[in-house]
Each structure stands twice: as structure tokens, then as C-alpha cells.
N, C-alpha and C positions, 0 to 999 in steps of 0.2 A: 439694861438701866446707865443712863447716865452719870459718870463722878466726877465729881474735880478734888483736888487736894491744892489748898495754897496755904502760904507760908511766906510772912511777913516779918524783916527786923529793921535795929539795927544798932550802929556801933556806937557807944553809949544810949541814954538815953534821954534828951534828941541826942540823936547824932542822924551821920549818911545812912541814909533806909535805902529799903531794896522790897522786892518783891518775887518770889516764885510763886509759876500755879503751871500744874498740869488736867490734862482735861483726857478723859478715858472713856471707852465702853468698856465695863469689867474689868479686865486685869488690858482689854488695848489701847496704849496710849493714842490720843486724836490729836494731840496739842499738846504744847507746849512755850512757857512765857517767862521771861525774866525783862525786869526791867529795873532803874535807879530813880528812888524819889524826892532824892532831896532830901534834909535834914526834915526828920521827925522820928515817935517816941515809938515803942516798941508796938501798942497797941492800935493807932494811926498808919504804922507798919501792916500792921495783917487785914485791920479794913481794908485798904487798898487792894490787897491779893486779892480779899476773898467779891472785890467788886471787877476785878481784872477775870477771874476766875465767874462770876457770873453773867458777865457780857461776853466769854467765849463760848460758854456750856451753850447759848442761844440761838450761834449758830449750829450746833450740833441736836439741838430737841427744844420744845417747847410742851414735853411733859411734865416729866418726877427728872427731880434729878437730887441729888445726896452730896454734902458741898462737907469734905472732911479738912480739917482746923488739927493745929496745937495748941487753938490761947482756946483756954477752956474759957478766960472772962468772955471773949467776941460769941463762942455755940452759949453762953448762961446768959447773955444780954438779947441774943438772936430767939431764943426761947421764952424771955418773959421771969427766968431765975433772979437775975442782976436789972439793976435800974441803969438804961446811962444819965449820968449827972447832969444836970441842963448847962451848971459851971462852964464843961466841959466842953466848948463849942462846936469845934471840931470833930470828933467824938459821937457828937447827935448830930452833925451833920452826914457825916459816912454814913451814921445807924441809919437813920432816913433814906438818904441812896439806897440802900439795899433794901430797902424796909421795898421801895418803889420797884427795883430792879427783881423782887420775890414776884410781882404782879405775869409777867414775862412766864412762868410755868404753871401748870396744874399743880403740882405738889411739890416742895422743897423741905427738905433733910436737914439738921444740920449734925454733925456728928464729930464727938474730939476725943484726937485719940493724941496716942504721946508718940515723940520723935521716932520711934524706933519702926515705927509702920513703914513699912519698906518705899510708898508711893512719897510718906512725908517728905523720908530722906531725901528721894529726887527734888523733888520742891526746896527744901533748904538749904540742900547744894547749887540748885540755878540761881538763887540769890544768894548767899555767897560768893558763888563767879561772878554776879556786878556789883558787888561790894567791895571784891581786889581783884574789880578790872582784868576778869580772864573771859569776858563773853566774847 
């Protein structure tokens, strides 16, 4: 089973943003990724991190994946519990991009976790290293 952990954040909201992504097979880390993404909101950064996670996961499988995020908002929007408001055009565009990337997999599951999850701590540190310029 392939898992992705992703995290996006900004210093200020909006402010300088970055993403951290980890792709793993069970507990074996296959790939990590970090990138500065310019001035964004926290929610935009979370979506951009998930998009990168889906792109990287595609290199490892087209079967079933589990995407783990600490953004309850993004997970609930993807599960259909919350709407993506039409007035937020950038989030709507990113939401639709995720929907398109989902077509690359037989099955996809989204899971919300708290930041104390060990793999979530790794992606959080990747994004903070990007923001701090220590990559």
C-alpha cells in the first residue's frame, strides 16, 4: 500500500509559503519533496502539497493510495462534507486539479491526522526547512 503525507503552510496568511511531501510504502519512505511556493494562504499551500503528493505517488502506483493530511478543511472538502466556495477561485481551481489527479488511481482515501503523527512531523519539518531557507 502506498501512502502520502503532505503539509503546506505559510508564514502569515497569506505569506511566504512552502510544501512538504513524503511518499511511502507502509513505513518505508520512497521519496520526500520540499519546495517554496511563493506568497499563498495556508489552505492554498495545503492543496498544493496534496497535488505534489498525488503527482509523486503516480510514479509508484496506479492502484490504491491513502493520502494523509493535517488539514481538516481540505480532507472534508475532498470527502464532500464541506463545499469549496465559488468565491474562492484559486481554491476551486486547486480542488478541481486534485479531482483530475484522482483519476490516476484505482482507489484513493483521504485521512486527517494531527501534527503529532510521526510522518506528518517529517513533512512539517521539510516545509519549515524550505521556509527557513535551510534546504
